[in-house]
Every structure is written in C-alpha cells, then in structure tokens.
C-alpha positions, 0 to 999 in steps of 0.5 A: 469475472476477475478483471486485472491489468496484468496476467494472473499469478500462476497457481503455484504462487496462490495461497489460501492464507489470509496473512499474505493479502493486502494490507501487509501490515498487522491490524492497528499498525500503519507503515507507509512509504514502503521500501522493499529490500532483499537481504543476504539472508534471503528474506524480504524486508520492508522499511517505511515511515510509521503513522500513529494518529490521524491528521499527522504524517509519520512519527519518531520511530520505525518498525520493520516488516519481513517475510520469507515467502510474501505470505507470513509477515514478521513485525520488528517494533522500534528498529530505530527511534529519534528525537524528531519526526522520521519521514520515508527511509531507505536501507542499503546493505554493504560489506556487513553493514546495513545503512539506514537513510532518513530525513526529518522535518527541517530537511536534514538527511541522516544515516545510521547503521546496524549489523542486522537488517531489522536493526536496531540502528544507531549512530545517526550522522548528518549527510552533508549536501542533500537537504530535502526529503525521501533519500534513496540509494541505488548500487549499480552493477559496478558497485558504485552507489548513488544517492537520490532525494528531493521534492518537485525536482529530483536530485542525485549524486555518486556516493563515496565508498564510506556510504555516508558522504557524497561526491557533490561534484557529480550532483545533478538537479532536475533528474526528473521534475514535476513539469516534465515527469509529474514528479512530486517526491519519493525517489526510488531507482532500480536497474533491469536489463540495461534500463534504469527506472526512476519510480516516484510519487506521480501527480499526473492525475487529479493534481494529487500524487496518488500514483506511482509513476516511472521514467526510464533511462540508459544512465542512473543520473539521467536523462529520463523519459516519462513512461506512465503510471504503475499503480494509482491508490485513488479510491482506497479512501475518500481522503487519500492524498499521496502514494510512495513505494518501490519495486523489487524482484523476489522469487523470480517475480517483480512486485510493486510496494505502495500504501493506502490511506485509512481513517478518512484522512491523508495519514494512517497509511498501510503498506500493500503489494501487487505483482507486476510484469515488464513488457518486451520493451521494458515498460510496465503495464499499470496494475490495480489495487487488490485485496489479494496482493501477492497471494491468490484470491481470498476464499469467499468461505472464510471471514474476509476482514473489512479492512482488506477492502481495496476501494471505498466511495462516499463517506465510508472509511476503515477505522479501528473499533474493538481491536479490529479494523472495521468499515465505519462512518457509513452513509446512504449510497456508500460502496466498498469493494474487495478484489478478488474472492474465490467462490470455487466451482461449487459456488455460494448461496448465502452471505453472512456479515459480522456487524456491530450495531451502535446501540442507538435503536435506529433502523440498521439499513440494507445492503446491495450485494453485487459481483465484479462492479458497482453496477454489475450482477445483483446477487441479492440484498441483505437487511441490517437490523437495529440492535446492540452487540456484535452479531451475524446477519445473513441472507440468501443470494443468487448462486455465484461461482468462480473468482469475482470482485465483491461490491457492497452498497449500503442504504438507509432503511427509511424512505427518506435518507436521514443525515449522518452515519448508518448505525452499524460498522462492518467487521467481515464478510463471508459466504457459504 
C-alpha cells in the first residue's frame, strides 16, 4: 500500500492531470534551487537557477515558472539575463516593485527590479556588504526586511527601506553553521505561528547536502535550534550531490519546493514539490520524494513518463532522447521507482512499456515488476526484445488494485551479464 510520511492529501486536492506532478519543469527545462513566492495576483511563482548542460551548475539566465493551482504551470523564458553565471536567486515584492536578488561566481550579490513578478528584470545594482552566495529576503510582520546569505556559516542583517542596501550594524554571522546545524548553503527564512524557520541545504547525511534541513528560533537573526530534515533527495539520481529549496503556503496548504538531479550528474536539476504538515509543537515531519507531487497519485492507465521516476539505483539515469526525458544508461540490476500510481478498484492485469531499442541487435533483456518496494510483491516479468525503432511491449501481470508504488528492476537477457548498458531506453509505462 501507499507509504508516506505525512497524512495523504484530501480528495478534493487530488488531480488526474499529469501536468501537476513532479517534476514541475517542462521536459528539457532544468530549473534548480526553487524559491516559491505567492504574488499579489494570487499566483505562485517559482524562481530558480537554470542548468543548461551536464557537468556545469547554472547559466547566464533565469526562467520563471508560475501557477494558479499547482496543476498547470506556465514557463516564462529569460526573465533575466546577465553577463556572468547566475546562481540561486530570490524575489521579493514591495510597494509595486519586484526585486530580484542574485549572486555571481566571484561572490558578488546584486539586486534588479521589475513591475511584473515574471520580469523582465533590469537595472542590476551591486549590494554592498554581502559577498558569498544564495541571497534570501524575509519580511517580518512589522514590515522590516532581512537579508540572509552565506555558505557553511549563514549571515544576516536588516535591510534598509530601499530594499537595495543593508544596515551592516545589525549584521550577524553564524546564524546557523555547518558545525552546529549541518548548514551548507541555500538560506531561506519563513515565519509561522510565532516561530522563525531557517531552511537550508543540510549536510547531515552521507557528507553531501542532499537534504533540506531546518532550525527554529523566536527571532529572525537567531539563535536557532536545529530540528531535522524536511526532505532528502538522495536516490533521485546515482550522482545527485546537493539540494536547495523553500517552503510556501498556498491555498491553505504548506509545500516544500526542492530539486532533483538528472543525467547522471550533479547538475541538470529539476524543481519538484511535496506537501508538508506542521505538528502542534511547530516541527515538520520529514516527507519523501514522490512522482505525484502536489497532485494525487498518477493514473496507472495513462502513460506515466519515465522522467517522473522519483528514485533510481545503479547506473540508470534520466536523460533526453528524441524530444523526451527517458530512462537510459540501464545496466543489469538497476531499479527505477514511481510513487504513487492509482490502479483503481477495478485493478490492472497487463503492463505496457514504451521503449526505444538502440538497433544494435543485442538481446533486449527483461524487467521485474513489483509494487511498493524493490523486494515487494512480484507482479510479473516482461521481456524486452531486440529490435529497431520505438515500440510497445506488454505482458500479463498479477492483478493489482488501489494505490501503490511501482518498482521496475532491469536485467540482462543472457545468463552471463555483459558489460555496458542494456540496448534500450524506456519512455513511459502504463497498465490496463
């Protein structure tokens, strides 16, 4: 059965449309470090850095994602472009102006502005004082704005009313640190029910900042007490390295925005979202990565894109091929998982895979189909024949009903496992 770490979404929030599922970026678009903001127009806007090639973080431009319902997303291309690489941004609205805060590889931090939440932004000015990465702006209930930034040791100061300069006499260093809070980078501050929450890339597991962790305080500049992990993206890609995100309340529901890696590299990251809850004491239970995101379970009877896999193990990776995000680089024993699929009360008895053989003529292999976990209930096995050209292969399985995770484990066709990748890629999976 479905395994989640927070209560399931109420039925009225569940959607059949795949457009509301993870990742929220369109295919071929790689927006990382997502900062989510609700604008005065009632829409939610996601600002982030833009990856454009494997092996390199970020680029010289930003795109903006927006939505009115967390189901249908609109992409605004090139909301801002600059002469240097642009790292993780933030945007804050005040008095009719949207302020875009960003930093560049030399550690300089800047602010640009626009009259629209999706830009275009212009007039970049250097912010005197901070010199590191990942600017974040928080406005308290009394209207006072704060500016946070830093790596390994977070720094913060009050902003002046112009939203472009800082009151450096209020600067505090070590608000959260790597030593005491597992802070790596990616500051983001919110306030809820009298508590201040400092969210950041958390290095507490495996020595890699794959988690979003948080600390709580009664003051925006601290001191903060570390409370734990909100989400860990470890397992989204065999080479995933970092995480970066934000928390936002939209439509009376709180969400965590984060990113997942693709292409078997540290970059080519894609923004995702999961619902979260707050306990009575203000703490946040950890949530897992899913394919369904802010919507309901994906329909098992519609094509589930391979690129929505939320867990990969082995050499397998999400990559682009023939205009789609597919699963490729597959080797014997690799596993992919999607969470969660709705097989309905009537259930399914057959699996159908949309595959692309590489045309080499080598034996295709076979795939184990399991529900709920890699060692869970075996639904069946499906052979992947050698061949050329895109094709659909199918097989009967044990009947499955209700909501389940789907696990596919890939195997070589021969008794002896040959070196290298299996000779096909997977585009999508569906049932009937």
